[in-house]
N, C-alpha and C positions, 0 to 999 in steps of 0.2 A: 658475602652480602647479596641479598636477592635484588634483582633489577626492578626498579619502579617503572611500571608500564603506564602509558597515558590513559586517560579516561576513555577516549574513543577506542583504544585497543582493548581495554577491559570490557567495554560495552560489547564490542564485537565478539570477544572470546566467550563472555558469559551468556550471550544469546545465540551462539552458534548451534547448539543442540536444538533449541526451540525453532530456529530458522530451518534447520534440516528437517525436523518433524513436519513443519508446515509444508515445505516443498514436496515432501514425499507422501502427503496425505492422499488417500486412494483416488479421489476425484481428480485432483491435479495431476497425479502420476499418470492416470489413464489418458488425460488430455495431452500430456507431454509425450506419451508413448504412441500416440496416434490412435488410441482406442476410444477416445471421446468423440462425440459428434459435433456438428456445427451448432446444434441446439444447446449442447453443453457449454460451448464457448459463449454463446449469446447469454445464457443464464449467468455465467460468471461476469460478463461485461455489465449486465443489469445490476448485479449486487455492487460492483465497483462504483456505479453511479451514486448510489446512496451513501457509500462510505466517503467518496471524494466530495460530495456535496456538503457533508458535515465537516470534513477536514478543511475545505477551502473557505467555508463560511467562518469556521473558527479562525483561520488565518487572517481574514479581514478584521475580526475582532481583536486579534493579537498584534496587529501592525504597530500599535502604539506602545506595546510592552517592550522595555529596553532589552530584555534577554531574548524573548521569542522572535522579535522583529529581525534579529540578525540572521535567522535561518530562513525567513520568508523571501521567496524569489518568484517573480512572475514567470520566470523561465520554467518553473516546475508545474505551473497550473495545468491540470488535466481535465477539468470539467467540460470545456468546449469540445475537446477531442472525443471524450466519452459520449457526449450528446450527438456529435456527428457520426460516430460509430454506430450508436443505437438507431439513429434514423436510417442509416444504410442497411443495418442488419435486420431491423424489425419493421421500419416504416415510419411515416410522419406521426402516427398515433402512438409512438413507443411509450410515452408517459402513461397512457391509460392501460398499457399492457404489461407493465412490470410492477412488482411489489417486493418489499424487503422480506427476506427470510428471518426467522426468529433471532439467529445469531447476528445478522446485520442490524436488526433493531437494537440489540444490546450493545453492539459495537458503536453505533451512532450515538446512543445515549451516553456511552462512556466518553467518547470524544467531546460531546457537548458539555458533559460534567467537568472534565479536567480543564478544558479550554476556557471555561468561565472563571476559573479561580487560580490556575496553576500553570505557569509558563513551562516548567520542566516536564509536566505531563503532556502538554501540547507538543513540545519538542520530541518527546518519546514516540508519539504516534506519527509525527511528521517524518522523523528519521526512519522509522520502520517501513513506512509506505514508500517514500520517495527514493531513498537510497536503494531499496529493493527494486524499484522500477528502473533505476539507472544501472542496476547490476543484472540479476537474473531476468528481469523484465525484458531486457533487450533480446535475450535468447528466446524467450517465450514468444515475443512478437514475430521474430523471424520464423519460428517453428509454425505458428498459426498461419502466417502468410503462405508458407509452402503447403501446409496441410489443406487449407481451404481455398487456395488460389487468390488470396487477397493481394492487392498491391499496396495502396495506402489506406483506402476505404476499408473500414472494419478493424484496422489495427492502429489507428491514429493515436490511441491511448499510449502506445509504446514508443511513439516517435517524438523525440525531444528536438524539434528543429532549431531551437534557440540555444542548445547546449552542444557546442562543436566537439568538446572533449569531455565525455562523462567522467573519466577517471580523474581528470584535473578538478572537475566540479566536486566530486566526492572527497578528494583530498582536502580541498578548502573547507568543505562542510565539517570534516573530522577535526580540522584545526580550530574551527569555531566551537565545536563541542569541547575541545580541550581548553579553550579560552573562557568558557562560560564560568561565571563567578559562583560556582556551586561548591559547597564543602562536601566532605566525604559522605555525610548522611544524605544530603540531597542527591549526590551522584547515585547512591544506592537506590533511592526512590525512583530516579529516572530509569535505571536499569530494570527495576521491578516492573515499571510501567511498559517498558519495551517488551518484556516477557508476557505481559497481559495482552499487548497488541498481537504478538505472535500466536497466543492462544486463541484469540478471536479469529485469526486467519485460519488456523487449523480447524476450529469448530465450524467455520463457514463452509469449508470444503466438505465436512461431514454433513452439514445441512443440504448442500447441493447434491451430494450423493443420495441422501435420503429422499429429496424431492424427485430426483430422477427415478429412483426405484419405485416410488409411489405412482409416478406417471406410467411407468412400464406395467406395473401391476394393474 
């Protein structure tokens, strides 16, 4: 008899290839290997701002939803840290100096679309971003700090001061996924949306690489 695995385990397993593809996209791989510049890092932070502005606006709208609200925690909020990072990295006029790339615009539109009508879709994007931030994001933050000489300014996005034990937080989050009142069909929809989110991430790294190549040319 085959072992029945939990929804959170199935989600993790089914998205592992997409997760790996996103992590190893050229732009991000270069940044992680020390081949990316400070300007490359700033470009990534700027795109994050648009994504998290959409995601955290959606979270405010979803706070009254009985399913989505379970996953929403102020401890995860990233927008104030991103804004402080951008002010440090770019200057007080950072808002006038950043713009969303084409993939970022599509990503934001997708978050806005699903969060307007579908709790599972919102949770899919919430899961993809925040559990990633609490996992590989912690390593990225330390790497960028060493690479560019940051202390806390510039990498505030990766610092979760209100989460003392990221592993314990992620464990609870996965328990909440398993407890969500979704049937098998809805679980499949959520997994599919997580794959959509990872695809946006990968395509964003492609956009960043293209934008960099265009500037160099």
